[in-house]
C-alpha positions as CSV (number, residue, x, y, z in Angstrom):
1,X,3.1,-2.3,63.1
2,X,5.2,0.8,62.6
3,X,8.0,-1.4,61.4
4,X,5.8,-3.1,58.9
5,X,4.5,0.2,57.6
6,X,8.1,1.6,57.4
7,X,9.1,-1.6,55.5
8,X,6.2,-1.3,53.2
9,X,6.8,2.4,52.5
10,X,10.5,1.8,51.9
11,X,9.7,-1.1,49.6
12,X,7.1,1.0,47.7
13,X,9.6,3.9,47.4
14,X,12.3,1.5,46.3
15,X,9.9,-0.1,43.7
16,X,8.7,3.3,42.4
17,X,12.2,4.6,42.1
18,X,13.4,1.4,40.4
19,X,10.4,1.6,38.0
20,X,11.2,5.3,37.2
21,X,14.9,4.6,36.7
22,X,14.1,1.6,34.5
23,X,11.5,3.5,32.5
24,X,13.9,6.4,31.8
25,X,16.6,3.9,30.9
26,X,14.2,2.1,28.5
27,X,13.3,5.4,26.9
28,X,17.0,6.1,26.3
29,X,17.5,2.6,25.0
30,X,14.5,2.9,22.7
31,X,15.7,6.2,21.4
32,X,19.2,4.8,20.7
33,X,17.6,1.8,18.9
34,X,15.4,4.2,16.8
35,X,18.5,6.2,15.8
36,X,20.4,3.1,15.0
37,X,17.5,1.7,13.0
38,X,17.1,4.9,11.1
39,X,20.9,4.9,10.3
40,X,20.7,1.2,9.2
41,X,17.7,1.9,7.0
42,X,19.5,4.8,5.3
43,X,22.6,2.7,4.8
44,X,20.5,-0.1,3.3
45,X,18.6,2.3,1.1
46,X,21.9,3.9,-0.2
47,X,23.3,0.4,-0.8
48,X,20.1,-0.5,-2.6
49,X,20.4,2.6,-4.8
50,X,24.0,1.8,-5.6
51,X,23.1,-1.8,-6.5
52,X,20.3,-0.6,-8.8
53,X,22.6,1.8,-10.5
54,X,25.2,-1.0,-11.0
55,X,22.5,-3.3,-12.4
56,X,21.4,-0.6,-14.8
57,X,25.0,0.0,-16.0
58,X,25.5,-3.7,-16.4
59,X,22.3,-4.0,-18.4
60,X,23.3,-1.0,-20.5
61,X,26.7,-2.6,-21.3
62,X,25.1,-5.9,-22.1
63,X,22.7,-4.2,-24.5
64,X,25.5,-2.3,-26.2
65,X,27.4,-5.6,-26.5
66,X,24.4,-7.3,-28.1
67,X,24.0,-4.4,-30.5
68,X,27.7,-4.6,-31.5
69,X,27.4,-8.4,-32.0
70,X,24.3,-7.9,-34.2
71,X,26.1,-5.3,-36.3
72,X,29.1,-7.6,-36.6
73,X,26.9,-10.5,-37.7
74,X,25.1,-8.3,-40.3
75,X,28.5,-7.1,-41.6
76,X,29.7,-10.7,-41.9
77,X,26.5,-11.7,-43.8
78,X,26.9,-8.7,-46.1
79,X,30.5,-9.5,-46.8
80,X,29.6,-13.2,-47.5
81,X,26.8,-12.1,-49.8
82,X,29.2,-9.8,-51.7
83,X,31.8,-12.6,-51.9
84,X,29.2,-14.9,-53.4
85,X,28.2,-12.3,-56.0
86,X,31.8,-11.7,-56.9
87,X,32.5,-15.4,-57.2
88,X,29.4,-15.8,-59.4
89,X,30.4,-12.9,-61.6
90,X,33.9,-14.3,-62.0
91,X,32.6,-17.7,-62.9
92,X,30.2,-16.2,-65.5
93,X,33.0,-14.1,-67.0
94,X,35.3,-17.1,-67.3
95,X,32.5,-19.2,-68.9
96,X,31.8,-16.3,-71.3
97,X,35.4,-16.0,-72.1
98,X,35.9,-19.7,-72.8
99,X,32.7,-19.8,-74.9
100,X,33.8,-16.8,-76.9
101,X,37.2,-18.3,-77.5
102,X,35.7,-21.7,-78.6
103,X,33.1,-20.2,-80.9
104,X,35.4,-17.5,-82.1
105,X,38.0,-20.1,-83.2
106,X,35.3,-22.2,-84.9
107,X,33.7,-19.3,-86.8
108,X,37.0,-17.8,-87.8
109,X,38.0,-20.9,-89.9
110,X,37.7,-20.5,-93.6
111,X,35.9,-23.8,-94.2
112,X,33.3,-23.0,-91.5
113,X,32.8,-19.5,-93.0
114,X,32.4,-21.0,-96.5
115,X,29.8,-23.5,-95.2
116,X,27.9,-20.7,-93.5
117,X,27.9,-18.5,-96.6
118,X,26.7,-21.4,-98.7
119,X,23.9,-22.2,-96.3
120,X,22.8,-18.6,-96.2
121,X,22.8,-18.4,-100.0
122,X,20.7,-21.6,-100.3
123,X,18.2,-20.4,-97.7
124,X,18.0,-17.1,-99.6
125,X,17.5,-18.9,-103.0
126,X,14.8,-21.1,-101.5
127,X,12.9,-18.1,-100.2
128,X,13.2,-16.5,-103.7
129,X,12.0,-19.6,-105.4
130,X,8.9,-19.9,-103.1
131,X,7.7,-16.4,-103.7
């Protein structure tokens, strides 16, 4: 029986020692994993911050581009409007000039002037006669 007791005691000691060694090794492994996990989390958080800043910058640049495009479109519309006004004014001036030339040449003729004078005298005489 002594041999069995000795075998049982050595097996128990061996088991306890193995348990203690494994437990201390696991604690070290767990601690290493915690440190690695913390470092990985910090790395991911920093990368996330960098990504957010990049997205903010991209959004800011896109917004500035949209504003510049809007200003450019407004400027084009303004120039087109001014061009239309200028064209309309030029057309009106050319029509006025042509009309002035036509009527000026008609009314400057002696025969037309005589007829106008005669019509005015007749209208004046009629008004005198009616009164």
